[in-house]
C-alpha positions in Angstrom: -30.7 -88.4 54.2 -27.0 -88.1 53.5 -24.8 -90.1 51.2 -21.4 -91.5 52.4 -18.9 -94.0 51.0 -17.8 -97.2 52.7 -14.1 -97.7 51.9 -12.9 -100.8 50.2 -12.8 -102.5 46.8 -15.2 -101.6 45.4 -16.3 -98.6 47.5 -20.0 -98.9 48.6 -22.3 -96.0 48.7 -24.2 -95.6 52.0 -27.5 -93.8 52.5 -27.5 -92.5 56.1 -30.9 -91.6 57.6 -31.9 -90.5 61.1 -35.0 -91.8 62.7 -36.8 -90.6 65.9 -38.0 -94.2 66.4 -34.6 -95.8 66.1 -33.2 -97.1 69.3 -29.9 -98.3 67.9 -27.8 -98.1 64.7 -28.9 -100.6 62.0 -28.0 -101.5 58.5 -30.2 -102.7 55.7 -29.2 -104.0 52.2 -32.1 -103.8 49.8 -32.4 -106.9 47.5 -34.4 -104.8 45.1 -31.7 -102.3 44.1 -28.7 -103.0 46.3 -29.1 -99.8 48.3 -27.3 -99.9 51.6 -29.1 -97.8 54.3 -27.6 -96.9 57.6 -30.2 -95.8 60.1 -29.2 -94.1 63.4 -31.1 -92.5 66.3 -31.0 -88.8 66.8 -28.0 -87.8 68.9 -25.7 -90.5 67.6 -22.8 -88.8 65.7 -22.3 -89.6 62.0 -18.7 -90.8 62.8 -19.9 -93.4 65.2 -22.5 -94.7 62.7 -19.8 -94.9 60.0 -17.5 -96.8 62.3 -20.3 -99.3 62.9 -20.7 -99.7 59.2 -17.0 -100.3 58.8 -17.2 -103.2 61.3 -20.1 -104.7 59.3 -18.3 -104.3 55.9 -17.9 -108.1 55.4 -21.6 -108.7 56.1 -22.6 -105.9 53.7 -20.4 -107.3 50.9 -21.7 -110.8 51.4 -25.3 -109.6 51.0 -24.4 -107.5 47.9 -22.7 -110.5 46.3 -25.7 -112.6 46.9 -27.9 -110.2 45.1 -28.4 -110.9 41.4 -27.3 -108.2 38.9 -29.7 -105.7 37.4 -31.0 -106.4 33.9 -30.3 -103.4 31.6 -32.5 -102.8 28.6 -30.7 -103.2 25.3 -31.0 -105.1 22.1 -30.9 -108.9 22.9 -32.1 -108.4 26.5 -34.8 -110.9 27.6 -37.5 -109.6 30.0 -40.9 -111.0 31.0 -44.0 -109.3 29.6 -47.2 -110.7 31.2 -45.0 -113.6 32.4 -43.7 -114.5 28.9 -39.9 -114.1 28.3 -39.5 -111.7 25.4 -36.3 -110.8 23.6 -35.7 -107.1 22.6 -35.0 -106.6 18.9 -34.7 -103.5 16.8 -38.0 -102.2 15.4 -38.0 -101.2 11.7 -40.4 -98.3 12.4 -40.8 -95.7 15.1 -43.1 -97.8 17.2 -42.9 -100.7 19.6 -44.2 -104.0 18.1 -45.1 -107.1 20.2 -44.3 -110.2 18.1 -45.9 -113.7 18.3 -45.0 -116.1 21.0 -43.2 -119.2 19.7 -42.2 -122.1 21.9 -42.7 -120.0 25.1 -40.5 -117.1 23.9 -41.8 -113.8 22.6 -40.2 -110.9 20.8 -40.6 -107.1 21.4 -39.3 -104.8 18.7 -38.3 -101.4 20.1 -36.9 -98.4 18.0 -33.1 -98.1 18.5 -32.0 -95.3 20.8 -33.3 -94.7 24.4 -34.7 -98.3 24.5 -35.2 -98.3 28.3 -37.4 -95.2 28.6 -39.4 -96.0 25.5 -40.1 -99.5 26.6 -41.0 -98.4 30.1 -43.6 -96.0 28.7 -45.1 -98.7 26.6 -45.2 -101.1 29.5 -46.9 -98.5 31.7 -49.6 -98.0 29.1 -50.1 -101.8 28.8 -50.2 -102.1 32.6 -52.8 -99.4 32.9 -55.0 -101.1 30.3 -54.8 -104.4 32.1 -55.3 -103.0 35.6 -58.2 -100.8 34.6 -60.0 -103.7 33.0 -59.4 -106.0 36.0 -60.3 -103.3 38.5 -63.5 -102.4 36.7 -64.4 -106.1 36.5 -63.9 -106.7 40.2 -65.5 -103.4 41.3 -68.6 -104.3 39.3 -68.7 -107.7 41.0 -68.3 -106.1 44.4 -70.9 -103.4 43.7 -68.5 -100.6 44.7 -66.8 -97.8 42.7 -63.3 -96.5 42.9 -62.3 -92.9 42.3 -59.1 -93.3 40.3 -56.2 -95.5 39.5 -52.5 -94.4 39.8 -49.5 -96.3 38.6 -46.1 -96.0 40.4 -42.8 -97.8 40.6 -43.2 -98.7 44.3 -40.6 -100.6 46.2 -42.5 -102.0 49.2 -46.0 -102.8 47.9 -47.7 -103.9 44.8 -50.9 -102.0 45.3 -52.9 -100.0 47.8 -56.4 -98.6 48.3 -56.9 -95.3 50.2 -59.9 -94.3 52.3 -60.8 -92.0 49.4 -61.3 -95.1 47.2 -58.2 -94.4 45.2 -56.3 -97.4 43.9 -52.6 -97.5 43.3 -50.6 -100.2 41.6 -47.0 -100.9 40.6 -46.8 -100.9 36.8 -44.2 -103.7 37.1 -47.1 -106.1 37.6 -47.3 -106.2 33.8 -44.0 -108.2 34.0 -45.8 -110.9 36.1 -48.1 -113.6 34.8 -51.7 -112.2 34.1 -53.2 -114.1 37.0 -50.8 -112.4 39.4 -51.9 -108.9 38.1 -55.5 -109.9 38.4 -55.0 -111.1 42.0 -53.5 -107.8 43.1 -56.3 -105.9 41.4 -58.9 -108.1 43.2 -57.0 -107.6 46.5 -57.1 -103.8 46.3 -60.7 -103.7 45.1 -61.7 -105.8 48.0 -60.4 -103.1 50.3 -63.2 -100.8 49.0 -65.4 -102.9 51.2 -63.0 -104.0 53.9 -60.1 -101.6 54.8 -58.3 -104.3 56.7 -56.9 -107.8 56.4 -59.5 -109.5 58.5 -61.2 -112.9 57.6 -64.0 -110.9 56.1 -61.5 -109.2 53.7 -60.0 -112.4 52.6 -63.5 -113.8 52.1 -64.1 -110.9 49.7 -60.9 -111.6 47.8 -62.0 -115.2 47.4 -65.4 -114.2 46.2 -63.9 -111.9 43.6 -60.9 -113.8 42.5 -61.2 -117.4 43.7 -58.4 -119.3 45.2 -55.6 -116.7 45.6 -52.9 -118.8 47.3 -50.9 -119.5 44.1 -50.5 -115.9 42.8 -49.9 -114.6 46.3 -47.2 -117.2 46.7 -45.7 -116.3 43.3 -45.4 -112.7 44.3 -43.7 -113.5 47.6 -41.2 -115.9 45.9 -40.6 -113.9 42.6 -41.7 -110.4 43.2 -38.3 -109.0 44.0 -37.0 -110.3 40.6 -39.3 -107.8 38.8 -37.3 -105.0 40.3 -34.1 -106.2 38.7 -35.2 -104.8 35.3 -33.8 -101.2 34.7 -35.4 -98.9 32.2 -33.4 -95.7 32.8 -31.8 -93.9 29.9 -28.4 -95.3 30.8 -29.7 -98.9 30.4 -30.2 -98.8 26.7 -28.7 -96.2 24.4 
């Protein structure tokens, strides 16, 4: 991959990648993080691809303007935790404290300084706890065992199950309502028995979880919103 700049106001960073499977030059604007990717077949000169991107500049800017801004972690920021909007406040001690929920709004007290990384670490720990409990529950129902659980910050999927019975989940599921997290856990555990998306697989999901249409629809409609929340060190100082 190579990085280039699309001229204009403001300038737009471009990620250029070559693909042996590409048959033509293509552009993609990620709604998750606003990344603009320019894909070109082998043999196409960089200059030709950049000229193509220049002709598509209005289209790129239109899609970037339609994307909602990232949410940076700082005092006063509101983010969902298990589906409940929580306002970040300053913790009086050197630990994160989850307050009570009042009228549908919660409070999360975080020690001042490096709010984003500290909060992300806490959320990952909470996500692991919830996902392990849910996966253990569904695996016991299924009568199968998994080998391990890994948490990542994935862009294209919420979970996966490998042929080695290893489960992987996005830790950002902790931002979604609990029933959504449990559905994804049931979905991946069902793959321990059915490594496909056949009718038999969905029957397993129904047996484990029940009616899954609502949480599945929620993820399709709202999942990209969970990627707007940024926890890097620049997001909260």
